[in-house]
LOKEPA-6492 format. One record per atom (N, C-alpha, C): residue in one letter; x, y, z. Coordinates in steps of 0.2 Angstrom, whole numbers, padded with zeros to 4 digits, always signed. Layout:
<nodes>
AXYZ;...
</nodes>
This chain:
<nodes>
X-0330+0407+0628;X-0338+0406+0628;X-0341+0407+0621;X-0344+0402+0620;X-0347+0402+0613;X-0353+0406+0613;X-0354+0410+0608;X-0359+0415+0607;X-0366+0412+0607;X-0371+0416+0609;X-0378+0414+0609;X-0381+0412+0602;X-0379+0416+0597;X-0381+0415+0590;X-0378+0409+0587;X-0372+0408+0589;X-0369+0402+0587;X-0372+0396+0589;X-0373+0396+0596;X-0377+0390+0599;X-0383+0389+0596;X-0387+0394+0595;X-0394+0393+0592;X-0393+0390+0585;X-0388+0392+0581;X-0387+0390+0574;X-0386+0382+0574;X-0381+0381+0579;X-0379+0373+0580;X-0385+0369+0582;X-0389+0372+0586;X-0395+0368+0589;X-0400+0367+0583;X-0401+0372+0579;X-0406+0371+0573;X-0404+0366+0568;X-0397+0366+0567;X-0394+0361+0562;X-0395+0354+0565;X-0394+0353+0572;X-0395+0347+0575;X-0402+0344+0574;X-0407+0349+0575;X-0414+0347+0576;X-0418+0353+0572;X-0421+0351+0567;X-0424+0356+0562;X-0430+0359+0566;X-0433+0355+0570;X-0439+0358+0574;X-0438+0362+0580;X-0431+0363+0581;X-0429+0368+0586;X-0431+0375+0585;X-0431+0377+0578;X-0433+0384+0576;X-0440+0386+0579;X-0445+0381+0578;X-0451+0382+0581;X-0451+0383+0588;X-0447+0379+0591;X-0447+0379+0599;X-0444+0385+0601;X-0439+0388+0598;X-0436+0394+0600;X-0440+0400+0599;X-0444+0400+0593;X-0449+0405+0592;X-0455+0405+0598;X-0457+0399+0600;X-0462+0398+0605;X-0459+0401+0612;X-0453+0400+0613;X-0450+0403+0619;X-0449+0410+0619;X-0448+0413+0613;X-0447+0420+0612;X-0454+0424+0613;X-0459+0421+0610;X-0466+0423+0611;X-0468+0423+0619;X-0467+0417+0622;X-0469+0417+0629;X-0465+0422+0633;X-0458+0423+0632;X-0454+0428+0635;X-0457+0435+0634;X-0460+0436+0628;X-0463+0443+0627;X-0469+0444+0631;X-0473+0438+0632;X-0479+0439+0635;X-0478+0440+0643;X-0472+0437+0645;X-0471+0436+0653;X-0466+0441+0655;X-0465+0446+0651;X-0460+0451+0654;X-0453+0449+0653;X-0451+0445+0649;X-0444+0443+0648;X-0442+0436+0651;X-0447+0433+0655;X-0445+0427+0658;X-0450+0421+0655;X-0448+0415+0655;X-0452+0410+0653;X-0451+0404+0657;X-0456+0400+0658;X-0456+0394+0662;X-0458+0388+0658;X-0456+0382+0660;X-0458+0376+0656;X-0465+0375+0655;X-0469+0377+0660;X-0477+0377+0659;X-0479+0381+0654;X-0476+0386+0652;X-0478+0391+0647;X-0477+0388+0640;X-0472+0384+0639;X-0470+0381+0632;X-0471+0374+0632;X-0473+0370+0637;X-0473+0363+0637;X-0477+0360+0631;X-0482+0364+0628;X-0486+0361+0622;X-0482+0363+0616;X-0477+0367+0616;X-0474+0369+0610;X-0467+0365+0608;X-0464+0363+0614;X-0457+0359+0613;X-0457+0354+0618;X-0452+0349+0616;X-0451+0343+0621;X-0447+0345+0627;X-0447+0341+0632;X-0443+0342+0637;X-0435+0341+0636;X-0434+0337+0631;X-0427+0336+0628;X-0424+0343+0625;X-0429+0346+0621;X-0427+0353+0618;X-0426+0358+0624;X-0430+0358+0628;X-0430+0363+0634;X-0423+0362+0638;X-0422+0355+0639;X-0415+0354+0643;X-0409+0356+0639;X-0409+0355+0632;X-0404+0357+0628;X-0402+0364+0628;X-0408+0368+0628;X-0407+0375+0628;X-0404+0378+0635;X-0406+0374+0640;X-0403+0376+0647;X-0396+0374+0647;X-0395+0368+0645;X-0388+0365+0645;X-0383+0369+0641;X-0385+0372+0635;X-0381+0376+0631;X-0380+0383+0633;X-0384+0385+0638;X-0384+0392+0641;X-0388+0397+0637;X-0392+0394+0632;X-0396+0399+0629;X-0401+0402+0634;X-0404+0398+0638;X-0408+0400+0644;X-0404+0400+0650;X-0405+0405+0654;X-0402+0406+0660;X-0407+0407+0666;X-0405+0406+0672;X-0409+0407+0678;X-0411+0415+0678;X-0418+0416+0679;X-0421+0422+0680;X-0423+0423+0687;X-0428+0428+0688;X-0430+0429+0695;X-0435+0423+0697;X-0440+0422+0692;X-0445+0417+0694;X-0445+0411+0689;X-0441+0411+0684;X-0441+0406+0679;X-0434+0406+0675;X-0434+0406+0669;X-0428+0407+0665;X-0429+0413+0660;X-0423+0416+0658;X-0423+0421+0653;X-0418+0420+0648;X-0419+0423+0642;X-0414+0422+0637;X-0408+0425+0638;X-0402+0422+0637;X-0396+0424+0640;X-0394+0431+0636;X-0395+0431+0629;X-0393+0437+0625;X-0399+0438+0620;X-0403+0442+0622;X-0410+0443+0618;X-0408+0445+0612;X-0403+0450+0611;X-0402+0453+0605;X-0399+0448+0600;X-0394+0444+0602;X-0391+0439+0598;X-0397+0434+0596;X-0401+0432+0601;X-0406+0427+0600;X-0411+0429+0594;X-0413+0436+0595;X-0417+0438+0589;X-0414+0438+0582;X-0408+0440+0582;X-0404+0440+0576;X-0404+0433+0573;X-0402+0428+0577;X-0401+0421+0575;X-0408+0419+0572;X-0414+0420+0575;X-0420+0418+0573;X-0422+0422+0567;X-0421+0428+0567;X-0424+0432+0561;X-0419+0432+0555;X-0413+0429+0556;X-0408+0428+0550;X-0405+0435+0548;X-0405+0440+0553;X-0403+0446+0551;X-0395+0447+0552;X-0392+0444+0547;X-0384+0444+0548;X-0381+0451+0547;X-0385+0456+0544;X-0382+0462+0543;X-0383+0467+0549;X-0387+0465+0553;X-0389+0469+0559;X-0383+0469+0564;X-0380+0464+0565;X-0375+0464+0571;X-0370+0458+0570;X-0369+0455+0565;X-0364+0450+0564;X-0367+0443+0565;X-0373+0442+0565;X-0376+0435+0566;X-0374+0431+0560;X-0374+0433+0554;X-0372+0429+0548;X-0365+0427+0549;X-0360+0431+0551;X-0353+0429+0552;X-0353+0424+0557;X-0357+0425+0563;X-0357+0420+0568;X-0358+0413+0565;X-0364+0413+0561;X-0366+0406+0559;X-0360+0403+0554;X-0357+0407+0551;X-0352+0404+0546;X-0346+0402+0551;X-0345+0405+0557;X-0340+0403+0561;X-0341+0397+0565;X-0347+0395+0565;X-0349+0389+0569;X-0348+0383+0564;X-0342+0380+0564;X-0340+0374+0560;X-0341+0368+0565;X-0345+0363+0563;X-0347+0357+0567;X-0341+0352+0566;X-0337+0352+0572;X-0331+0347+0572;X-0333+0342+0577;X-0333+0336+0575;X-0334+0330+0579;X-0328+0328+0582;X-0327+0328+0589;X-0321+0326+0592;X-0319+0319+0591;X-0325+0314+0590;X-0323+0307+0588;X-0319+0307+0582;X-0320+0311+0577;X-0317+0311+0571;X-0310+0311+0571;X-0307+0315+0576;X-0300+0317+0577;X-0297+0313+0583;X-0301+0308+0586;X-0298+0305+0592;X-0294+0299+0589;X-0289+0298+0594;X-0284+0292+0592;X-0287+0286+0595;X-0286+0280+0591;X-0288+0274+0593;X-0283+0271+0598;X-0285+0265+0600;X-0280+0262+0605;X-0274+0260+0602;X-0275+0258+0595;X-0269+0256+0591;X-0264+0262+0590;X-0267+0267+0589;X-0263+0273+0588;X-0259+0275+0594;X-0262+0274+0600;X-0258+0275+0606;X-0253+0270+0608;X-0254+0264+0606;X-0249+0259+0606;X-0243+0260+0602;X-0245+0263+0596;X-0239+0264+0591;X-0235+0270+0594;X-0238+0275+0597;X-0235+0280+0600;X-0230+0278+0605;X-0233+0274+0610;X-0229+0271+0615;X-0223+0267+0612;X-0224+0263+0607;X-0219+0259+0604;X-0213+0264+0601;X-0215+0269+0598;X-0210+0274+0595;X-0206+0277+0601;X-0209+0279+0606;X-0206+0282+0612;X-0201+0277+0615;X-0203+0270+0615;X-0198+0265+0618;X-0192+0264+0614;X-0193+0265+0607;X-0187+0264+0603;X-0182+0270+0602;X-0185+0276+0604;X-0181+0282+0603;X-0174+0281+0607;X-0174+0279+0613;X-0168+0278+0617;X-0162+0275+0613;X-0164+0271+0608;X-0159+0267+0604;X-0154+0272+0601;X-0156+0278+0600;X-0151+0283+0597;X-0145+0284+0601;X-0146+0284+0608;X-0141+0285+0613;X-0138+0279+0616;X-0142+0274+0617;X-0139+0268+0620;X-0137+0262+0616;X-0131+0260+0616;X-0128+0255+0612;X-0132+0248+0612;X-0134+0247+0619;X-0137+0240+0620;X-0144+0240+0616;X-0148+0245+0616;X-0154+0245+0613;X-0153+0245+0605;X-0148+0249+0603;X-0147+0249+0596;X-0144+0242+0593;X-0140+0239+0597;X-0138+0233+0595;X-0143+0227+0594;X-0148+0228+0599;X-0154+0223+0599;X-0158+0224+0593;X-0160+0231+0592;X-0164+0232+0586;X-0161+0231+0580;X-0154+0233+0579;X-0151+0232+0573;X-0150+0225+0571;X-0148+0221+0576;X-0147+0214+0575;X-0154+0210+0573;X-0159+0213+0575;X-0166+0210+0574;X-0168+0212+0566;X-0167+0218+0565;X-0168+0221+0558;X-0164+0218+0553;X-0158+0216+0555;X-0153+0213+0550;X-0155+0206+0548;X-0159+0203+0551;X-0162+0197+0549;X-0166+0198+0542;X-0169+0204+0541;X-0173+0205+0535;X-0169+0209+0530;X-0165+0214+0533;X-0161+0218+0528;X-0154+0215+0526;X-0152+0210+0530;X-0145+0208+0529;X-0144+0205+0522;X-0149+0201+0519;X-0148+0199+0512;X-0148+0204+0507;X-0152+0210+0508;X-0151+0215+0504;X-0145+0219+0504;X-0142+0219+0510;X-0135+0222+0511;X-0130+0218+0508;X-0131+0212+0508;X-0126+0207+0505;X-0126+0208+0497;X-0132+0209+0494;X-0133+0209+0487;X-0131+0216+0484;X-0132+0222+0488;X-0131+0228+0485;X-0125+0232+0488;X-0122+0237+0485;X-0118+0242+0489;X-0122+0246+0494;X-0118+0248+0499;X-0122+0251+0504;X-0126+0257+0502;X-0123+0261+0497;X-0127+0267+0495;X-0134+0265+0492;X-0134+0259+0489;X-0140+0257+0486;X-0145+0254+0491;X-0142+0252+0497;X-0146+0249+0502;X-0149+0255+0505;X-0146+0261+0507;X-0149+0267+0509;X-0154+0269+0505;X-0153+0269+0498;X-0158+0271+0493;X-0164+0267+0494;X-0163+0260+0495;X-0169+0256+0495;X-0173+0257+0501;X-0169+0258+0507;X-0173+0259+0513;X-0177+0266+0513;X-0174+0271+0509;X-0177+0278+0509;X-0183+0277+0504;X-0183+0272+0499;X-0189+0271+0495;X-0194+0268+0499;X-0193+0263+0503;X-0198+0260+0507;X-0201+0265+0512;X-0196+0269+0515;X-0199+0274+0520;X-0203+0279+0517;X-0201+0281+0511;X-0206+0286+0507;X-0212+0283+0505;X-0213+0277+0504;X-0219+0273+0502;X-0224+0273+0507;X-0221+0270+0513;X-0226+0269+0518;X-0228+0276+0522;X-0223+0280+0522;X-0225+0287+0524;X-0231+0290+0521;X-0230+0290+0514;X-0235+0293+0510;X-0242+0289+0511;X-0242+0283+0511;X-0248+0279+0512;X-0251+0280+0519;X-0247+0280+0524;X-0250+0281+0531;X-0253+0288+0531;X-0249+0293+0529;X-0252+0300+0529;X-0259+0301+0525;X-0259+0297+0520;X-0265+0298+0515;X-0271+0294+0519;X-0270+0289+0523;X-0275+0285+0526;X-0277+0287+0533;X-0272+0290+0536;X-0273+0291+0544;X-0274+0298+0545;X-0272+0303+0541;X-0273+0310+0542;X-0280+0312+0539;X-0285+0314+0543;X-0291+0316+0541;X-0291+0324+0538;X-0290+0325+0532;X-0289+0331+0529;X-0296+0335+0530;X-0301+0332+0530;X-0308+0335+0531;X-0308+0339+0537;X-0306+0335+0543;X-0306+0338+0550;X-0302+0344+0550;X-0296+0343+0547;X-0291+0348+0547;X-0294+0355+0544;X-0297+0353+0538;X-0300+0359+0534;X-0305+0362+0539;X-0309+0359+0543;X-0314+0362+0547;X-0311+0366+0552;X-0306+0364+0555;X-0302+0368+0560;X-0300+0375+0557;X-0297+0374+0551;X-0295+0380+0548;X-0301+0385+0545;X-0306+0382+0543;X-0312+0385+0541;X-0315+0389+0547;X-0315+0386+0553;X-0318+0389+0559;X-0313+0395+0561;X-0307+0394+0561;X-0302+0400+0563;X-0303+0406+0558;X-0303+0404+0551;X-0304+0409+0546;X-0310+0413+0547;X-0316+0410+0549;X-0322+0413+0550;X-0322+0418+0556;X-0319+0415+0561;X-0318+0420+0567;X-0314+0426+0566;X-0309+0425+0562;X-0305+0431+0560;X-0308+0436+0556;X-0312+0433+0551;X-0316+0437+0547;X-0321+0441+0551;X-0325+0438+0555;X-0330+0441+0559;X-0326+0447+0564;X-0321+0445+0566;X-0317+0450+0570;X-0315+0456+0566;X-0313+0455+0560;X-0311+0461+0556;X-0317+0465+0554;X-0323+0461+0553;X-0329+0465+0551;X-0332+0469+0557;X-0331+0466+0563;X-0334+0470+0568;X-0329+0476+0570;X-0323+0476+0569;X-0318+0481+0570;X-0320+0487+0565;X-0321+0485+0559;X-0323+0490+0554;X-0330+0493+0555;X-0335+0489+0557;X-0341+0492+0559;X-0341+0497+0565;X-0336+0495+0570;X-0335+0499+0576;X-0332+0506+0574;X-0327+0505+0569;X-0324+0511+0567;X-0328+0516+0563;X-0333+0513+0559;X-0337+0517+0555;X-0342+0520+0560;X-0345+0517+0565;X-0349+0519+0570;X-0346+0525+0574;X-0340+0525+0576;X-0337+0530+0579;X-0336+0536+0575;X-0334+0535+0568;X-0333+0541+0564;X-0340+0544+0562;X-0346+0541+0562;X-0352+0544+0560;X-0355+0547+0567;X-0352+0546+0573;X-0355+0549+0579;X-0361+0545+0581;X-0360+0538+0581;X-0366+0534+0584;X-0366+0534+0591;X-0372+0532+0594;X-0373+0533+0601;X-0369+0528+0605;X-0368+0530+0611;X-0363+0526+0615;X-0366+0519+0616;X-0372+0518+0616;X-0375+0511+0617;X-0373+0507+0611;X-0373+0510+0605;X-0372+0506+0599;X-0364+0504+0599;X-0360+0509+0601;X-0353+0508+0601;X-0351+0502+0606;X-0355+0503+0612;X-0354+0498+0618;X-0356+0491+0616;X-0361+0491+0612;X-0364+0484+0609;X-0359+0481+0605;X-0356+0485+0600;X-0351+0483+0596;X-0345+0480+0599;X-0343+0484+0604;X-0337+0482+0608;X-0338+0476+0612;X-0344+0475+0615;X-0346+0469+0618;X-0345+0463+0613;X-0348+0464+0607;X-0348+0458+0602;X-0341+0457+0600;X-0337+0462+0600;X-0329+0461+0598;X-0326+0457+0603;X-0327+0459+0609;X-0324+0455+0615;X-0326+0448+0615;X-0333+0447+0613;X-0335+0440+0613;X-0332+0436+0607;X-0330+0439+0602;X-0327+0436+0596;X-0320+0435+0598;X-0316+0439+0602;X-0310+0438+0604;X-0309+0432+0609;X-0315+0431+0613;X-0315+0425+0617;X-0316+0419+0613;X-0320+0420+0608;X-0321+0414+0603;X-0315+0412+0600;X-0311+0417+0598;X-0305+0416+0594;X-0300+0412+0599;X-0300+0414+0605;X-0295+0410+0610;X-0298+0403+0611;X-0304+0402+0611;X-0307+0395+0611;X-0305+0391+0605;X-0306+0395+0599;X-0304+0391+0593;X-0297+0389+0593;X-0292+0394+0595;X-0285+0392+0595;X-0284+0386+0600;X-0287+0386+0605;X-0286+0380+0610;X-0289+0374+0606;X-0295+0374+0603;X-0297+0369+0599;X-0293+0366+0594;X-0289+0371+0591;X-0284+0369+0586;X-0279+0364+0588;X-0278+0363+0594;X-0274+0357+0596;X-0276+0351+0593;X-0283+0350+0592;X-0286+0344+0588;X-0283+0343+0581;X-0281+0349+0578;X-0278+0349+0571;X-0271+0346+0572;X-0267+0348+0577;X-0261+0346+0577;X-0261+0339+0579;X-0266+0337+0583;X-0266+0329+0585;X-0268+0325+0579;X-0272+0328+0574;X-0273+0325+0568;X-0267+0324+0564;X-0263+0329+0564;X-0257+0329+0559;X-0252+0324+0562;X-0252+0324+0569;X-0247+0319+0572;X-0249+0312+0572;X-0255+0310+0571;X-0257+0304+0571;X-0253+0299+0566;X-0253+0301+0560;X-0249+0296+0556;X-0241+0296+0557;X-0239+0302+0561;X-0232+0302+0562;X-0230+0297+0567;X-0234+0295+0572;X-0232+0290+0577;X-0231+0283+0573;X-0235+0282+0568;X-0234+0275+0564;X-0228+0276+0560;X-0227+0281+0557;X-0221+0282+0553;X-0214+0281+0557;X-0214+0284+0563;X-0209+0284+0568;X-0208+0277+0570;X-0213+0273+0571;X-0213+0266+0574;X-0210+0262+0569;X-0211+0263+0562;X-0208+0259+0557;X-0201+0262+0555;X-0200+0268+0555;X-0194+0271+0553;X-0188+0271+0558;X-0189+0271+0564;X-0184+0271+0569;X-0180+0265+0569;X-0183+0259+0569;X-0179+0253+0568;X-0175+0252+0562;X-0177+0255+0556;X-0173+0255+0550;X-0167+0260+0551;X-0169+0265+0554;X-0163+0270+0555;X-0158+0268+0560;X-0161+0264+0565;X-0156+0261+0570;X-0152+0256+0567;X-0155+0252+0562;X-0151+0247+0559;X-0145+0250+0555;X-0147+0255+0551;X-0141+0259+0547;X-0136+0261+0552;X-0138+0264+0558;X-0133+0267+0563;X-0129+0261+0565;X-0132+0256+0567;X-0129+0250+0570;X-0124+0247+0565;X-0126+0247+0558;X-0122+0244+0553;X-0116+0248+0552;X-0116+0255+0552;X-0110+0259+0551;X-0106+0260+0557;X-0109+0261+0563;X-0106+0263+0569;X-0103+0257+0573;X-0107+0252+0573;X-0106+0246+0578;X-0102+0241+0574;X-0105+0238+0568;X-0102+0233+0564;X-0097+0236+0560;X-0098+0241+0557;X-0093+0245+0553;X-0093+0242+0546;X-0091+0247+0541;X-0091+0245+0534;X-0083+0245+0532;X-0082+0240+0528;X-0075+0239+0526;X-0074+0240+0518;X-0068+0242+0517;X-0066+0243+0510;X-0070+0248+0506;X-0072+0247+0500;X-0076+0251+0496;X-0082+0253+0499;X-0085+0249+0503;X-0092+0250+0506;X-0092+0256+0511;X-0086+0258+0514;X-0085+0263+0519;X-0085+0270+0515;X-0085+0270+0509;X-0085+0277+0505;X-0090+0277+0500;X-0092+0283+0498;X-0097+0283+0492;X-0096+0290+0489;X-0098+0290+0482;X-0097+0296+0478;X-0104+0299+0478;X-0105+0305+0481;X-0111+0308+0481;X-0111+0314+0477;X-0117+0316+0474;X-0118+0322+0470;X-0116+0328+0473;X-0112+0332+0470;X-0110+0339+0472;X-0105+0338+0478;X-0103+0332+0480;X-0099+0331+0486;X-0092+0327+0484;X-0094+0322+0479;X-0088+0318+0477;X-0087+0312+0482;X-0081+0310+0482;X-0080+0304+0487;X-0080+0306+0494;X-0083+0303+0498;X-0083+0304+0505;X-0084+0298+0509;X-0082+0298+0515;X-0083+0293+0520;X-0090+0293+0523;X-0094+0288+0524;X-0100+0288+0526;X-0101+0291+0533;X-0096+0291+0537;X-0096+0293+0544;X-0093+0301+0544;X-0091+0303+0539;X-0088+0310+0539;X-0094+0315+0539;X-0093+0320+0543;X-0098+0326+0544;X-0099+0329+0537;X-0105+0329+0535;X-0107+0332+0528;X-0110+0339+0529;X-0115+0339+0534;X-0119+0346+0535;X-0117+0347+0543;X-0112+0351+0544;X-0110+0351+0551;X-0108+0345+0554;X-0111+0343+0560;X-0109+0336+0563;X-0113+0331+0560;X-0118+0332+0555;X-0122+0327+0553;X-0118+0323+0548;X-0117+0316+0549;X-0113+0312+0544;X-0117+0311+0537;X-0112+0309+0533;X-0115+0309+0526;X-0120+0304+0525;X-0120+0298+0528;X-0126+0293+0527;X-0132+0296+0529;X-0133+0300+0534;X-0139+0302+0537;X-0142+0308+0531;X-0137+0312+0529;X-0139+0317+0524;X-0142+0313+0518;X-0138+0308+0515;X-0140+0304+0509;X-0147+0301+0510;X-0148+0298+0516;X-0154+0295+0518;X-0160+0300+0518;X-0159+0305+0521;X-0165+0310+0521;X-0166+0313+0515;X-0161+0315+0511;X-0162+0318+0504;X-0166+0312+0500;X-0164+0306+0500;X-0167+0301+0496;X-0175+0300+0498;X-0176+0300+0505;X-0182+0299+0508;X-0187+0304+0506;X-0185+0310+0506;X-0189+0316+0505;X-0191+0316+0497;X-0186+0315+0493;X-0187+0315+0486;X-0192+0309+0484;X-0191+0303+0487;X-0195+0298+0485;X-0203+0299+0487;X-0203+0302+0493;X-0210+0304+0496;X-0214+0309+0491;X-0210+0314+0489;X-0213+0319+0484;X-0215+0315+0478;X-0211+0311+0475;X-0213+0308+0469;X-0218+0303+0470;X-0218+0299+0475;X-0224+0294+0476;X-0231+0298+0477;X-0231+0303+0481;X-0237+0307+0482;X-0240+0309+0475;X-0235+0312+0471;X-0238+0314+0464;X-0240+0308+0460;X-0236+0303+0460;X-0238+0297+0456;X-0244+0294+0458;X-0245+0294+0465;X-0251+0290+0468;X-0257+0295+0469;X-0256+0302+0467;X-0261+0307+0468;X-0263+0308+0475;X-0259+0308+0479;X-0260+0309+0486;X-0260+0316+0488;X-0265+0319+0490;X-0266+0327+0492;X-0266+0327+0499;X-0261+0330+0503;X-0261+0331+0510;X-0264+0338+0512;X-0266+0342+0508;X-0269+0348+0510;X-0276+0348+0513;X-0277+0352+0518;X-0284+0351+0521;X-0289+0353+0516;X-0295+0349+0517;X-0301+0350+0512;X-0306+0353+0516;X-0310+0357+0513;X-0316+0360+0516;X-0315+0367+0518;X-0308+0369+0518;X-0307+0376+0521;X-0308+0381+0515;
</nodes>
């Protein structure tokens, strides 16, 4: 459940005139014993603003009209008294995240489906043979001109290049930063409330004040759970470029697999001299059951990716956090 002060802060940012509307509602509620009806404030705010306040749960059903859901938080939000009960921390925790910013396009979903359809090629020879034979039309001339270790090196370079470019262009680091900023703000607010509650207990504060702080702390815990659920959007944002990388990488990987396992390498092509290892067969297990060609490919791909990101000044760290 989003807190009342946070909702008010968001509404004011969306519509600057909402602050006057909220003040008019507070005055009307004071005049009418805590409740307010549309007729009481129709001259001070629009029907759209009135509807938004009901929709957001700032106003809830009363006995004869509507009443403010949390009057204390409502007053703190309007008066800007962040020191009195955590209103300032709430405002900082309200990070505006547009769901449309992190949504996948139709092409992203198609790329994801395509990558999933290619994955069985790791296990089924029939799929691997079709994909490998098709990619061989493009990579066959490269394989004929270079030794196989250089072919793997070239494929790793291509992989590192498009991986870096796809991550730079498809991953919205600003949105990721907003998710992290929101979580940090909620954690900070929770820490501050715990400290204030402890201080209140030590100085012998009234039960009402301690209970109020405990209620606020419980609301922050609920907000933290909500923020953790919303963080799925951050993982979705991180995974978006991965589906495109997988769509392009799996065929290349299956081609190397097909070339070594199905077609086979002969003579000097079947072996390579690798750093720290020496001469080894491409199919020999190098790291546990992982064959040498896979280890060589991953090391080259990761190395090229890091070099390309630095040379192209690609920063993948979240911004705005």
